[in-house]
N, C-alpha and C positions, 0 to 999 in steps of 0.2 A: 457477440461473445463477451459479455460483461464490459463495464467501463469503470474507470477510476478517476477520482478527482482528489487533488491534494493542494493545500494552501499553507504557506509559511510567511510570517510577517514579523517585523520588529516589535510590534505592539498589537494588542487586540483591536480588531475592526470587524465590521459587518461586510458581507459579500452577497447581498440578496439577489442581484441580477444574475451573477454567474451560477449561484446555487439553484436558482429557478430554472436556468437553461439546463443544468446537469440533471435536475429532477425529471425534466421532460424526456431525457434520454432513457428513463426507466419505463419504457412502454408507450411513450408518446412520439417523440421525434426519432426514436430508435427502438429496435426490438430487443429490449432488456427488461421484460415484465415480471421477472420471477423473484423479486425481492430488492430491498434497498436498505442502506445503512449509512449512518452519519456519526462519526466520532469527532469530538473537538475538545481542546484543552480548556479547563475552567478552574482557575485558582490552583494550578499545578497538578490537577487530576483530570483523567479523561472521563467525559460523559459520552455514553454510547446509546444510540437509539437505532432500532431496525425493525423491519416488518417483512415477512415472507410474502409480499404482495407488490403490485406495480407502484413504483415511486411517482409516476406521472399523475396518478389519481389519489395519492395519499395526502389527506388533510394534515396529518402530523408532519410529514416532510415539508409541506408548503409552509407550515407555521414556523418550523425550525429554521428554514431557509431565510425567513424574514427577521428572525429574532436572535439567532446565534451571533455572538460577538466573541471572537477568539483570535489568537495569534497562530494557531495550528489547527487545521481541519483536514480530515481524511474521510472520503465518502466513496460509495460503491453502488452500482445498479447491476443486477444479476440476470444473466441468461443461463438458466440451469442446464448443465451438461453432465457433470459428474458429481453426484448423481442427479438425475432429472427429477428431483424431489424438492418441493418448496416447503421448508420448515424453518423455524426460528434459528435452530442450531446450525443450519446450512447457509445462513444469510451472513454475508460480510458486512462490515469488518469484524474481525475476531479480536478478542482481548485476552491477554495472558499476563501473569506476573513472572518475572525472571530477573535474577541478578539484582534484586532490590529496586526494580523499576516496573512500571506498567508498560506493556507494548501493545500496539494495535497494528493490524495487517489486513490488507485486501489485495486480491489477485485477479488478473485477467489472463486467461489462457487455459491450457489443459496439460496436466502432468500426472496422469493416473498411476504411473510406475512408482511414484513416491509412497502410495498408500501401503502396499505390502511391506516396503522397506521400513517404514516408520512403525508399523505394527509389530515388526520383528525386533525393533530397537528396545531392548529391555531396560536401558537406563535413560530413556528420553525424558527431558525436563518437563514436558507437558503431554497430555493425552487429549486428542480432539473430542469435543462434545458432540460434533456432527460427523457426517460421512464424506465431506468433500476432500478432493485431492488438495485443494487450497489450504485447508486448515492443517492437514498433514505436512504440507510443505512449510507452513508457518512454524510448526514444532521442530522441524529439521533445522530451520534457520536459528531458532532459539537455542537448540542444542549446541550448535556451532558457537553461538555467542557466549553461552555459559562456559564452554570449554576455554574460550579465550579469556573471559573474565577470571577464571581460576588461576591463570598463569600470568596475567598482566596486572598492573596496578589499578585495580577497580575499573578496568576497561578504558583507561585514559589513552589519549592519543588516537591516531587513525588506524592502528593495527587491527581493531575489531571491524572496522569498515572493510578492510581488505579480506578478513576472514568471511564476512557476509558475501563479498563479491565472489570469493572462491566457491562457496557452496551454491550460490546463485547460478554460477556458470555450470556446475554439475547438474542441478535441477533442470535448467533450461535445455541441457543437452538431451533430455528425455522427452521434450514436448515444447510447449509455449509457456513462457514464464515472465510476465510483466507484473510488477507489484509495487505497492507503497507500504512502508513500514515506518513506525515512529516509536521512540522511547520517551516522548514528551518534550524532548529538547531538539532532536534532529528529525528531519523529514528525509527518509531514505527512499529513493525511487530507482527501480531497475527497469530499464527499457530493453527487453530482449528483442522485440521486433515491432512494438506498437505503442509508443508513448511520446507525448509532446510537453514542452515546458515554455514558459514565457521568460524572456530575459528579465532579471530582477530590475525593478523600476521603483522610483519613489511614488507613494500614494499622494494624490492631489491633496492640497491643504497647506496651512501655515507651517506645520511640522513635517513637511514632506521628507526632508533630508534624514529624519529620524525614524522613518517608517517605510523601509524598503520591503517590497512584497514580491513573491513568486507564486505562480500557479502551475500545476502539473495536471494533465488530463490525457485520457486515451485519445480523444479527438479535440482540436481547438474549440473552445466554447465561446469565443468572442470573435469579432471581425477584425481585430487588430492584427497587424503584420508582425507582431513581436513573438509569435509562436514559432518554436523550432522543434524539429524532430530529434529524438534521442538517436545517437549513433547505435547501431546494432550491438547489444551486449553492454551498454553503458550503464554504470551505476553512478548516480549523482546524490550528494548529501547536502542538504540545506539546513541552516540554523538562522533563525530570525530573518528569514528572507534572503540570506546570502549563501552562495555556494561555498562550502568549506572543504569539500573533498570530491574527487572524481576518479573513478577507477574503470578501466576498460577490460572487458572479458571477451573470451572467444568461445562461446558455446558451440559444440560440434553438432552436426546433423543428428536428429533424433533417431533415425533408422539404425537398428542394430546397437542401441545404446547400452545393452546389458554389459555389466562388468565395469562400468565407470564408477560405481559406488563402493565406498569402503564397507567392510563387513559390519553388520549391526553389532552393537556392543551388548 
């Protein structure tokens, strides 16, 4: 059921070994053959590459994994479920502009209830290019973020993190909702029921103290014992490899979830 990878560091570095292992999760060492995508920060802007094909056999993904040098990376390999259609538009990550920033998003899980709700939302800040429940959930998150930015001072402080946590709890209550989200500065990770992180650690080298790194993945990608599971419903926010905020949510069981959503505007 899809897999996620995120990376945050104090300065740009390469991560060829871990990206090679993650690429193989796309139809090689795991059954996620229905698309792959890689977004990374380059000179303050996101570059996004993706294909509706198996990552394990992608020459482009292999090349990028060796050459990408960045302080922020977000990647995804897809097991198509909603819908079971492999197209470029249905392939994660998704990229949207909101509140004067670029945002990227990738999801693991299944939240089909969100589709009809977002289609009925007349004032949504974005409209999905594809048909996935994931992209509709992304638009719902951005809608909540936009509302907070309208009332806060340019979204400063941690208030909008808590707003993201609140709507994430609602979406998770209708299914399974693990995701990675970034605005180019923060790496936001929500572990509803299946996500792991590495404890931030200095990267080897003479400038180790200035280059703390953290990795996030659906399943641990190295043999190190530093991987930890997210607590159920935990939202963690990293900036430059450091944990800057942490919010605990309590999604309720998906069964009978009707009625937890506010009315579409």
